[in-house]
MARGUGU-323728 format. One record per residue: residue in one letter; x negated, y negated, z negated of N, C-alpha, C in turn; chain. Coordinates in steps of 0.02 Angstrom, whole numbers. Layout:
! residues N
@r=A | nu=X | nv=Y | nw=Z | cau=X | cav=Y | caw=Z | cu=X | cv=Y | cw=Z | c=A
...
//
This chain:
! residues 150
@r=M | nu=-5797 | nv=-5123 | nw=-3796 | cau=-5805 | cav=-5094 | caw=-3874 | cu=-5791 | cv=-5179 | cw=-3893 | c=A
@r=P | nu=-5739 | nv=-5173 | nw=-3944 | cau=-5685 | cav=-5243 | caw=-3961 | cu=-5772 | cv=-5278 | cw=-4002 | c=A
@r=K | nu=-5744 | nv=-5359 | nw=-3984 | cau=-5788 | cav=-5416 | caw=-3988 | cu=-5809 | cv=-5405 | cw=-4079 | c=A
@r=R | nu=-5756 | nv=-5390 | nw=-4107 | cau=-5759 | cav=-5395 | caw=-4192 | cu=-5734 | cv=-5315 | cw=-4228 | c=A
@r=P | nu=-5772 | nv=-5272 | nw=-4211 | cau=-5763 | cav=-5215 | caw=-4239 | cu=-5751 | cv=-5197 | cw=-4311 | c=A
@r=W | nu=-5781 | nv=-5254 | nw=-4343 | cau=-5764 | cav=-5261 | caw=-4422 | cu=-5667 | cv=-5261 | cw=-4429 | c=A
@r=V | nu=-5644 | nv=-5302 | nw=-4389 | cau=-5571 | cav=-5309 | caw=-4404 | cu=-5552 | cv=-5250 | cw=-4391 | c=A
@r=A | nu=-5545 | nv=-5200 | nw=-4361 | cau=-5518 | cav=-5134 | caw=-4363 | cu=-5538 | cv=-5089 | cw=-4414 | c=A
@r=V | nu=-5604 | nv=-5109 | nw=-4452 | cau=-5628 | cav=-5072 | caw=-4495 | cu=-5578 | cv=-5094 | cw=-4562 | c=A
@r=L | nu=-5565 | nv=-5182 | nw=-4561 | cau=-5544 | cav=-5199 | caw=-4615 | cu=-5469 | cv=-5186 | cw=-4632 | c=A
@r=L | nu=-5424 | nv=-5189 | nw=-4565 | cau=-5350 | cav=-5160 | caw=-4579 | cu=-5354 | cv=-5081 | cw=-4588 | c=A
@r=T | nu=-5395 | nv=-5042 | nw=-4593 | cau=-5388 | cav=-4980 | caw=-4595 | cu=-5396 | cv=-4966 | cw=-4667 | c=A
@r=V | nu=-5453 | nv=-5019 | nw=-4704 | cau=-5450 | cav=-5014 | caw=-4762 | cu=-5387 | cv=-5037 | cw=-4824 | c=A
@r=C | nu=-5375 | nv=-5099 | nw=-4773 | cau=-5305 | cav=-5127 | caw=-4804 | cu=-5255 | cv=-5085 | cw=-4812 | c=A
@r=T | nu=-5240 | nv=-5047 | nw=-4754 | cau=-5187 | cav=-4999 | caw=-4749 | cu=-5193 | cv=-4933 | cw=-4808 | c=A
@r=A | nu=-5259 | nv=-4932 | nw=-4811 | cau=-5275 | cav=-4864 | caw=-4854 | cu=-5263 | cv=-4873 | cw=-4911 | c=A
@r=L | nu=-5275 | nv=-4939 | nw=-4953 | cau=-5288 | cav=-4977 | caw=-5010 | cu=-5210 | cv=-4986 | cw=-5029 | c=A
@r=Y | nu=-5190 | nv=-5012 | nw=-4977 | cau=-5109 | cav=-5031 | caw=-4999 | cu=-5055 | cv=-4962 | cw=-5011 | c=A
@r=L | nu=-5089 | nv=-4907 | nw=-4979 | cau=-5031 | cav=-4845 | caw=-4994 | cu=-5058 | cv=-4801 | cw=-5059 | c=A
@r=L | nu=-5128 | nv=-4830 | nw=-5079 | cau=-5134 | cav=-4803 | caw=-5146 | cu=-5101 | cv=-4811 | cw=-5190 | c=A
@r=N | nu=-5100 | nv=-4772 | nw=-5246 | cau=-5065 | cav=-4791 | caw=-5320 | cu=-5095 | cv=-4850 | cw=-5344 | c=A
@r=P | nu=-5066 | nv=-4912 | nw=-5370 | cau=-5089 | cav=-4956 | caw=-5402 | cu=-5131 | cv=-4938 | cw=-5466 | c=A
@r=I | nu=-5170 | nv=-4984 | nw=-5488 | cau=-5198 | cav=-4982 | caw=-5555 | cu=-5190 | cv=-5033 | cw=-5575 | c=A
@r=R | nu=-5132 | nv=-5030 | nw=-5629 | cau=-5112 | cav=-5107 | caw=-5661 | cu=-5165 | cv=-5130 | cw=-5707 | c=A
@r=T | nu=-5154 | nv=-5205 | nw=-5699 | cau=-5174 | cav=-5243 | caw=-5735 | cu=-5174 | cv=-5264 | cw=-5811 | c=A
@r=Q | nu=-5178 | nv=-5319 | nw=-5846 | cau=-5162 | cav=-5340 | caw=-5904 | cu=-5109 | cv=-5364 | cw=-5921 | c=A
@r=H | nu=-5082 | nv=-5375 | nw=-5845 | cau=-4996 | cav=-5403 | caw=-5840 | cu=-4952 | cv=-5360 | cw=-5836 | c=A
@r=S | nu=-4979 | nv=-5290 | nw=-5826 | cau=-4921 | cav=-5251 | caw=-5823 | cu=-4911 | cv=-5199 | cw=-5870 | c=A
@r=T | nu=-4862 | nv=-5168 | nw=-5889 | cau=-4854 | cav=-5121 | caw=-5952 | cu=-4886 | cv=-5048 | cw=-5917 | c=A
@r=N | nu=-4868 | nv=-4991 | nw=-5980 | cau=-4885 | cav=-4922 | caw=-5973 | cu=-4807 | cv=-4901 | cw=-5935 | c=A
@r=S | nu=-4764 | nv=-4928 | nw=-5935 | cau=-4694 | cav=-4897 | caw=-5925 | cu=-4681 | cv=-4918 | cw=-5858 | c=A
@r=S | nu=-4686 | nv=-4871 | nw=-5802 | cau=-4666 | cav=-4879 | caw=-5739 | cu=-4619 | cv=-4907 | cw=-5721 | c=A
@r=E | nu=-4547 | nv=-4885 | nw=-5760 | cau=-4502 | cav=-4906 | caw=-5745 | cu=-4487 | cv=-5004 | cw=-5744 | c=A
@r=K | nu=-4530 | nv=-5015 | nw=-5814 | cau=-4526 | cav=-5092 | caw=-5815 | cu=-4594 | cv=-5119 | cw=-5764 | c=A
@r=S | nu=-4622 | nv=-5096 | nw=-5746 | cau=-4681 | cav=-5115 | caw=-5695 | cu=-4630 | cv=-5124 | cw=-5634 | c=A
@r=M | nu=-4603 | nv=-5084 | nw=-5617 | cau=-4561 | cav=-5074 | caw=-5558 | cu=-4503 | cv=-5147 | cw=-5559 | c=A
@r=S | nu=-4479 | nv=-5166 | nw=-5612 | cau=-4435 | cav=-5205 | caw=-5620 | cu=-4479 | cv=-5281 | cw=-5617 | c=A
@r=E | nu=-4531 | nv=-5281 | nw=-5663 | cau=-4587 | cav=-5343 | caw=-5634 | cu=-4608 | cv=-5337 | cw=-5580 | c=A
@r=S | nu=-4620 | nv=-5299 | nw=-5528 | cau=-4647 | cav=-5304 | caw=-5461 | cu=-4582 | cv=-5343 | cw=-5422 | c=A
@r=K | nu=-4508 | nv=-5316 | nw=-5443 | cau=-4463 | cav=-5347 | caw=-5393 | cu=-4467 | cv=-5412 | cw=-5416 | c=A
@r=K | nu=-4456 | nv=-5445 | nw=-5483 | cau=-4438 | cav=-5487 | caw=-5486 | cu=-4497 | cv=-5555 | cw=-5461 | c=A
@r=V | nu=-4560 | nv=-5524 | nw=-5441 | cau=-4628 | cav=-5563 | caw=-5413 | cu=-4598 | cv=-5555 | cw=-5333 | c=A
@r=N | nu=-4556 | nv=-5519 | nw=-5293 | cau=-4549 | cav=-5518 | caw=-5236 | cu=-4479 | cv=-5558 | cw=-5229 | c=A
@r=E | nu=-4455 | nv=-5557 | nw=-5278 | cau=-4394 | cav=-5609 | caw=-5259 | cu=-4405 | cv=-5690 | cw=-5259 | c=A
@r=K | nu=-4465 | nv=-5710 | nw=-5311 | cau=-4503 | cav=-5773 | caw=-5288 | cu=-4508 | cv=-5777 | cw=-5229 | c=A
@r=E | nu=-4562 | nv=-5737 | nw=-5201 | cau=-4602 | cav=-5737 | caw=-5130 | cu=-4646 | cv=-5676 | cw=-5126 | c=A
@r=P | nu=-4657 | nv=-5667 | nw=-5061 | cau=-4692 | cav=-5610 | caw=-5056 | cu=-4748 | cv=-5607 | cw=-5070 | c=A
@r=F | nu=-4786 | nv=-5541 | nw=-5113 | cau=-4848 | cav=-5543 | caw=-5143 | cu=-4893 | cv=-5563 | cw=-5098 | c=A
@r=V | nu=-4969 | nv=-5586 | nw=-5106 | cau=-5027 | cav=-5580 | caw=-5079 | cu=-5070 | cv=-5548 | cw=-5081 | c=A
@r=V | nu=-5096 | nv=-5510 | nw=-5040 | cau=-5160 | cav=-5458 | caw=-5038 | cu=-5220 | cv=-5482 | cw=-5018 | c=A
@r=H | nu=-5279 | nv=-5482 | nw=-5056 | cau=-5342 | cav=-5520 | caw=-5034 | cu=-5387 | cv=-5434 | cw=-5048 | c=A
@r=I | nu=-5394 | nv=-5417 | nw=-4982 | cau=-5460 | cav=-5372 | caw=-4980 | cu=-5541 | cv=-5407 | cw=-4939 | c=A
@r=V | nu=-5574 | nv=-5367 | nw=-4982 | cau=-5643 | cav=-5389 | caw=-4969 | cu=-5690 | cv=-5327 | cw=-4960 | c=A
@r=L | nu=-5723 | nv=-5331 | nw=-4910 | cau=-5778 | cav=-5272 | caw=-4900 | cu=-5846 | cv=-5296 | cw=-4908 | c=A
@r=F | nu=-5899 | nv=-5277 | nw=-4925 | cau=-5963 | cav=-5275 | caw=-4943 | cu=-5992 | cv=-5233 | cw=-4921 | c=A
@r=K | nu=-6074 | nv=-5262 | nw=-4891 | cau=-6123 | cav=-5224 | caw=-4889 | cu=-6184 | cv=-5232 | cw=-4916 | c=A
@r=T | nu=-6185 | nv=-5167 | nw=-4976 | cau=-6242 | cav=-5188 | caw=-5013 | cu=-6304 | cv=-5157 | cw=-4986 | c=A
@r=K | nu=-6359 | nv=-5184 | nw=-5024 | cau=-6436 | cav=-5169 | caw=-5018 | cu=-6423 | cv=-5099 | cw=-5023 | c=A
@r=K | nu=-6403 | nv=-5049 | nw=-5061 | cau=-6409 | cav=-4986 | caw=-5092 | cu=-6359 | cv=-4954 | cw=-5084 | c=A
@r=P | nu=-6327 | nv=-4928 | nw=-5043 | cau=-6253 | cav=-4902 | caw=-5019 | cu=-6239 | cv=-4849 | cw=-5072 | c=A
@r=N | nu=-6202 | nv=-4825 | nw=-5112 | cau=-6186 | cav=-4770 | caw=-5148 | cu=-6235 | cv=-4757 | cw=-5199 | c=A
@r=D | nu=-6285 | nv=-4808 | nw=-5227 | cau=-6336 | cav=-4808 | caw=-5290 | cu=-6275 | cv=-4809 | cw=-5327 | c=A
@r=P | nu=-6304 | nv=-4777 | nw=-5383 | cau=-6244 | cav=-4765 | caw=-5461 | cu=-6256 | cv=-4833 | cw=-5496 | c=A
@r=K | nu=-6308 | nv=-4867 | nw=-5492 | cau=-6303 | cav=-4933 | caw=-5533 | cu=-6276 | cv=-4995 | cw=-5496 | c=A
@r=T | nu=-6284 | nv=-4987 | nw=-5446 | cau=-6248 | cav=-5031 | caw=-5377 | cu=-6172 | cv=-5029 | cw=-5396 | c=A
@r=L | nu=-6148 | nv=-4948 | nw=-5396 | cau=-6073 | cav=-4940 | caw=-5393 | cu=-6053 | cv=-4976 | cw=-5457 | c=A
@r=E | nu=-6092 | nv=-4951 | nw=-5533 | cau=-6068 | cav=-4964 | caw=-5596 | cu=-6072 | cv=-5043 | cw=-5597 | c=A
@r=T | nu=-6118 | nv=-5071 | nw=-5579 | cau=-6108 | cav=-5161 | caw=-5560 | cu=-6068 | cv=-5176 | cw=-5543 | c=A
@r=L | nu=-6051 | nv=-5152 | nw=-5486 | cau=-5987 | cav=-5178 | caw=-5438 | cu=-5908 | cv=-5172 | cw=-5481 | c=A
@r=K | nu=-5911 | nv=-5097 | nw=-5510 | cau=-5839 | cav=-5090 | caw=-5546 | cu=-5834 | cv=-5134 | cw=-5604 | c=A
@r=K | nu=-5904 | nv=-5136 | nw=-5636 | cau=-5876 | cav=-5197 | caw=-5691 | cu=-5880 | cv=-5245 | cw=-5672 | c=A
@r=A | nu=-5889 | nv=-5284 | nw=-5617 | cau=-5884 | cav=-5347 | caw=-5602 | cu=-5812 | cv=-5348 | cw=-5575 | c=A
@r=C | nu=-5780 | nv=-5293 | nw=-5530 | cau=-5717 | cav=-5315 | caw=-5512 | cu=-5664 | cv=-5311 | cw=-5563 | c=A
@r=E | nu=-5696 | nv=-5253 | nw=-5632 | cau=-5649 | cav=-5261 | caw=-5698 | cu=-5624 | cv=-5317 | cw=-5720 | c=A
@r=K | nu=-5681 | nv=-5363 | nw=-5723 | cau=-5697 | cav=-5431 | caw=-5750 | cu=-5632 | cv=-5482 | cw=-5713 | c=A
@r=L | nu=-5641 | nv=-5476 | nw=-5649 | cau=-5582 | cav=-5522 | caw=-5604 | cu=-5496 | cv=-5504 | cw=-5648 | c=A
@r=R | nu=-5488 | nv=-5446 | nw=-5675 | cau=-5420 | cav=-5433 | caw=-5716 | cu=-5420 | cv=-5493 | cw=-5739 | c=A
@r=Q | nu=-5441 | nv=-5524 | nw=-5784 | cau=-5419 | cav=-5590 | caw=-5828 | cu=-5396 | cv=-5634 | cw=-5795 | c=A
@r=I | nu=-5398 | nv=-5642 | nw=-5733 | cau=-5381 | cav=-5707 | caw=-5694 | cu=-5305 | cv=-5703 | cw=-5693 | c=A
@r=K | nu=-5262 | nv=-5752 | nw=-5713 | cau=-5208 | cav=-5752 | caw=-5717 | cu=-5184 | cv=-5764 | cw=-5638 | c=A
@r=G | nu=-5127 | nv=-5717 | nw=-5618 | cau=-5099 | cav=-5720 | caw=-5583 | cu=-5112 | cv=-5648 | cw=-5533 | c=A
@r=V | nu=-5174 | nv=-5621 | nw=-5550 | cau=-5192 | cav=-5569 | caw=-5534 | cu=-5126 | cv=-5489 | cw=-5549 | c=A
@r=L | nu=-5112 | nv=-5469 | nw=-5510 | cau=-5047 | cav=-5413 | caw=-5529 | cu=-5080 | cv=-5340 | cw=-5521 | c=A
@r=E | nu=-5148 | nv=-5329 | nw=-5502 | cau=-5174 | cav=-5254 | caw=-5477 | cu=-5228 | cv=-5268 | cw=-5448 | c=A
@r=I | nu=-5304 | nv=-5230 | nw=-5452 | cau=-5367 | cav=-5223 | caw=-5414 | cu=-5377 | cv=-5150 | cw=-5415 | c=A
@r=R | nu=-5400 | nv=-5130 | nw=-5357 | cau=-5430 | cav=-5078 | caw=-5348 | cu=-5494 | cv=-5081 | cw=-5324 | c=A
@r=C | nu=-5551 | nv=-5053 | nw=-5334 | cau=-5624 | cav=-5040 | caw=-5303 | cu=-5651 | cv=-4976 | cw=-5288 | c=A
@r=G | nu=-5704 | nv=-4989 | nw=-5232 | cau=-5737 | cav=-4918 | caw=-5234 | cu=-5760 | cv=-4923 | cw=-5170 | c=A
@r=P | nu=-5810 | nv=-4859 | nw=-5172 | cau=-5860 | cav=-4845 | caw=-5131 | cu=-5820 | cv=-4812 | cw=-5055 | c=A
@r=N | nu=-5857 | nv=-4829 | nw=-4990 | cau=-5816 | cav=-4809 | caw=-4935 | cu=-5853 | cv=-4726 | cw=-4932 | c=A
@r=Y | nu=-5819 | nv=-4694 | nw=-4917 | cau=-5840 | cav=-4607 | caw=-4921 | cu=-5825 | cv=-4604 | cw=-4840 | c=A
@r=T | nu=-5801 | nv=-4639 | nw=-4783 | cau=-5811 | cav=-4616 | caw=-4715 | cu=-5874 | cv=-4638 | cw=-4681 | c=A
@r=L | nu=-5865 | nv=-4611 | nw=-4613 | cau=-5911 | cav=-4661 | caw=-4562 | cu=-5889 | cv=-4697 | cw=-4529 | c=A
@r=R | nu=-5818 | nv=-4734 | nw=-4546 | cau=-5806 | cav=-4778 | caw=-4505 | cu=-5814 | cv=-4850 | cw=-4537 | c=A
@r=G | nu=-5849 | nv=-4840 | nw=-4590 | cau=-5860 | cav=-4924 | caw=-4600 | cu=-5894 | cv=-4979 | cw=-4580 | c=A
@r=K | nu=-5927 | nv=-4951 | nw=-4543 | cau=-5960 | cav=-5009 | caw=-4497 | cu=-6024 | cv=-5039 | cw=-4546 | c=A
@r=G | nu=-6046 | nv=-5002 | nw=-4595 | cau=-6100 | cav=-5039 | caw=-4614 | cu=-6069 | cv=-5052 | cw=-4699 | c=A
@r=Y | nu=-6002 | nv=-5073 | nw=-4693 | cau=-5969 | cav=-5097 | caw=-4761 | cu=-5964 | cv=-5034 | cw=-4805 | c=A
@r=N | nu=-5983 | nv=-5041 | nw=-4865 | cau=-5990 | cav=-4979 | caw=-4895 | cu=-5965 | cv=-4978 | cw=-4980 | c=A
@r=F | nu=-5930 | nv=-5041 | nw=-4995 | cau=-5881 | cav=-5055 | caw=-5048 | cu=-5822 | cv=-5096 | cw=-5027 | c=A
@r=G | nu=-5779 | nv=-5066 | nw=-5057 | cau=-5707 | cav=-5103 | caw=-5055 | cu=-5683 | cv=-5140 | cw=-5110 | c=A
@r=L | nu=-5639 | nv=-5204 | nw=-5095 | cau=-5616 | cav=-5220 | caw=-5173 | cu=-5538 | cv=-5260 | cw=-5147 | c=A
@r=Y | nu=-5477 | nv=-5220 | nw=-5174 | cau=-5415 | cav=-5251 | caw=-5162 | cu=-5388 | cv=-5276 | cw=-5217 | c=A
@r=M | nu=-5352 | nv=-5337 | nw=-5209 | cau=-5327 | cav=-5366 | caw=-5246 | cu=-5243 | cv=-5405 | cw=-5240 | c=A
@r=R | nu=-5196 | nv=-5392 | nw=-5284 | cau=-5139 | cav=-5409 | caw=-5257 | cu=-5118 | cv=-5475 | cw=-5321 | c=A
@r=F | nu=-5092 | nv=-5514 | nw=-5286 | cau=-5079 | cav=-5587 | caw=-5321 | cu=-5010 | cv=-5599 | cw=-5304 | c=A
@r=E | nu=-4963 | nv=-5650 | nw=-5364 | cau=-4910 | cav=-5648 | caw=-5378 | cu=-4898 | cv=-5690 | cw=-5313 | c=A
@r=S | nu=-4923 | nv=-5747 | nw=-5303 | cau=-4913 | cav=-5798 | caw=-5254 | cu=-4975 | cv=-5820 | cw=-5213 | c=A
@r=K | nu=-4965 | nv=-5851 | nw=-5171 | cau=-5013 | cav=-5889 | caw=-5123 | cu=-5039 | cv=-5948 | cw=-5183 | c=A
@r=K | nu=-5020 | nv=-5975 | nw=-5219 | cau=-5051 | cav=-6024 | caw=-5268 | cu=-5094 | cv=-5982 | cw=-5303 | c=A
@r=A | nu=-5065 | nv=-5933 | nw=-5330 | cau=-5114 | cav=-5879 | caw=-5380 | cu=-5182 | cv=-5867 | cw=-5346 | c=A
@r=E | nu=-5169 | nv=-5852 | nw=-5277 | cau=-5241 | cav=-5825 | caw=-5264 | cu=-5290 | cv=-5879 | cw=-5236 | c=A
@r=A | nu=-5249 | nv=-5940 | nw=-5216 | cau=-5282 | cav=-6009 | caw=-5220 | cu=-5337 | cv=-6034 | cw=-5271 | c=A
@r=E | nu=-5283 | nv=-6018 | nw=-5346 | cau=-5320 | cav=-6028 | caw=-5396 | cu=-5368 | cv=-6001 | cw=-5408 | c=A
@r=Y | nu=-5366 | nv=-5927 | nw=-5407 | cau=-5415 | cav=-5871 | caw=-5406 | cu=-5494 | cv=-5878 | cw=-5376 | c=A
@r=Q | nu=-5471 | nv=-5909 | nw=-5322 | cau=-5534 | cav=-5930 | caw=-5279 | cu=-5577 | cv=-5974 | cw=-5294 | c=A
@r=V | nu=-5551 | nv=-6022 | nw=-5336 | cau=-5600 | cav=-6076 | caw=-5390 | cu=-5599 | cv=-6070 | cw=-5439 | c=A
@r=H | nu=-5581 | nv=-5996 | nw=-5484 | cau=-5589 | cav=-5980 | caw=-5552 | cu=-5650 | cv=-5981 | cw=-5553 | c=A
@r=P | nu=-5665 | nv=-6017 | nw=-5617 | cau=-5732 | cav=-5999 | caw=-5635 | cu=-5784 | cv=-5953 | cw=-5659 | c=A
@r=V | nu=-5724 | nv=-5898 | nw=-5671 | cau=-5739 | cav=-5810 | caw=-5686 | cu=-5760 | cv=-5797 | cw=-5632 | c=A
@r=H | nu=-5716 | nv=-5812 | nw=-5575 | cau=-5724 | cav=-5776 | caw=-5497 | cu=-5789 | cv=-5803 | cw=-5476 | c=A
@r=K | nu=-5812 | nv=-5881 | nw=-5486 | cau=-5874 | cav=-5889 | caw=-5458 | cu=-5928 | cv=-5879 | cw=-5485 | c=A
@r=S | nu=-5909 | nv=-5869 | nw=-5553 | cau=-5969 | cav=-5851 | caw=-5590 | cu=-6006 | cv=-5783 | cw=-5563 | c=A
@r=I | nu=-5935 | nv=-5733 | nw=-5558 | cau=-5960 | cav=-5646 | caw=-5534 | cu=-5997 | cv=-5640 | cw=-5466 | c=A
@r=V | nu=-5956 | nv=-5680 | nw=-5430 | cau=-6000 | cav=-5684 | caw=-5363 | cu=-6052 | cv=-5703 | cw=-5368 | c=A
@r=K | nu=-6062 | nv=-5764 | nw=-5389 | cau=-6119 | cav=-5784 | caw=-5378 | cu=-6183 | cv=-5729 | cw=-5424 | c=A
@r=D | nu=-6165 | nv=-5706 | nw=-5480 | cau=-6229 | cav=-5692 | caw=-5533 | cu=-6223 | cv=-5621 | cw=-5512 | c=A
@r=E | nu=-6157 | nv=-5569 | nw=-5520 | cau=-6168 | cav=-5519 | caw=-5495 | cu=-6156 | cv=-5485 | cw=-5447 | c=A
@r=I | nu=-6112 | nv=-5501 | nw=-5394 | cau=-6104 | cav=-5469 | caw=-5333 | cu=-6166 | cv=-5494 | cw=-5278 | c=A
@r=K | nu=-6179 | nv=-5559 | nw=-5258 | cau=-6210 | cav=-5581 | caw=-5198 | cu=-6294 | cv=-5545 | cw=-5223 | c=A
@r=P | nu=-6314 | nv=-5541 | nw=-5287 | cau=-6387 | cav=-5502 | caw=-5279 | cu=-6375 | cv=-5436 | cw=-5257 | c=A
@r=L | nu=-6325 | nv=-5412 | nw=-5269 | cau=-6339 | cav=-5325 | caw=-5236 | cu=-6309 | cv=-5331 | cw=-5144 | c=A
@r=L | nu=-6295 | nv=-5389 | nw=-5118 | cau=-6281 | cav=-5392 | caw=-5054 | cu=-6345 | cv=-5367 | cw=-5017 | c=A
@r=D | nu=-6344 | nv=-5350 | nw=-4949 | cau=-6389 | cav=-5323 | caw=-4906 | cu=-6400 | cv=-5402 | cw=-4866 | c=A
@r=P | nu=-6472 | nv=-5427 | nw=-4883 | cau=-6469 | cav=-5490 | caw=-4839 | cu=-6497 | cv=-5492 | cw=-4789 | c=A
@r=D | nu=-6500 | nv=-5417 | nw=-4755 | cau=-6514 | cav=-5418 | caw=-4675 | cu=-6465 | cv=-5406 | cw=-4645 | c=A
@r=A | nu=-6384 | nv=-5402 | nw=-4672 | cau=-6336 | cav=-5400 | caw=-4630 | cu=-6309 | cv=-5474 | cw=-4620 | c=A
@r=Q | nu=-6284 | nv=-5448 | nw=-4548 | cau=-6256 | cav=-5518 | caw=-4526 | cu=-6199 | cv=-5551 | cw=-4561 | c=A
@r=D | nu=-6149 | nv=-5503 | nw=-4581 | cau=-6089 | cav=-5524 | caw=-4625 | cu=-6088 | cv=-5469 | cw=-4662 | c=A
@r=P | nu=-6127 | nv=-5487 | nw=-4742 | cau=-6119 | cav=-5443 | caw=-4789 | cu=-6055 | cv=-5437 | cw=-4822 | c=A
@r=V | nu=-6017 | nv=-5488 | nw=-4811 | cau=-5950 | cav=-5490 | caw=-4842 | cu=-5906 | cv=-5500 | cw=-4788 | c=A
@r=I | nu=-5839 | nv=-5468 | nw=-4789 | cau=-5784 | cav=-5505 | caw=-4752 | cu=-5730 | cv=-5495 | cw=-4785 | c=A
@r=A | nu=-5685 | nv=-5541 | nw=-4776 | cau=-5610 | cav=-5556 | caw=-4833 | cu=-5562 | cv=-5552 | cw=-4785 | c=A
@r=L | nu=-5495 | nv=-5538 | nw=-4800 | cau=-5422 | cav=-5551 | caw=-4759 | cu=-5385 | cv=-5569 | cw=-4821 | c=A
@r=D | nu=-5346 | nv=-5600 | nw=-4808 | cau=-5281 | cav=-5624 | caw=-4848 | cu=-5228 | cv=-5612 | cw=-4821 | c=A
@r=F | nu=-5170 | nv=-5585 | nw=-4853 | cau=-5103 | cav=-5584 | caw=-4795 | cu=-5051 | cv=-5583 | cw=-4862 | c=A
@r=S | nu=-5007 | nv=-5604 | nw=-4834 | cau=-4928 | cav=-5598 | caw=-4857 | cu=-4902 | cv=-5532 | cw=-4843 | c=A
@r=D | nu=-4872 | nv=-5507 | nw=-4905 | cau=-4835 | cav=-5442 | caw=-4875 | cu=-4775 | cv=-5459 | cw=-4837 | c=A
@r=I | nu=-4758 | nv=-5431 | nw=-4787 | cau=-4711 | cav=-5446 | caw=-4734 | cu=-4655 | cv=-5373 | cw=-4742 | c=A
@r=L | nu=-4675 | nv=-5337 | nw=-4785 | cau=-4640 | cav=-5263 | caw=-4795 | cu=-4579 | cv=-5283 | cw=-4848 | c=A
//
């Protein structure tokens, strides 16, 4: 058995979320044609950055927990540099205890770095997400950031 089975879980989630149709943020438009041209402009500057986070919550699939996490994720859309965001509960047995995932795409490494220290992000993590995490879990949160190479 691998020493870090969560890496396989994280990569599986990354792949699945990446292949899903993106939910556009306030930085996009309703026109898919315009969204595609905006996406090309971003990719011409530098590859976009993906930020994946997996959570182990105290109460998996609890409607109140899921709603709180959904609202917290929605608030992250307001941060400059966020191109898209997706989140949701795990629905398979492959999650190794991780029961909620967050996928974000940023316009650049700089935008992702600025997001990490942004007051809105810090407040949401501290006040809305951390209270929902499983305190007995060894790693209640794992994150992976990568630059798209495709």
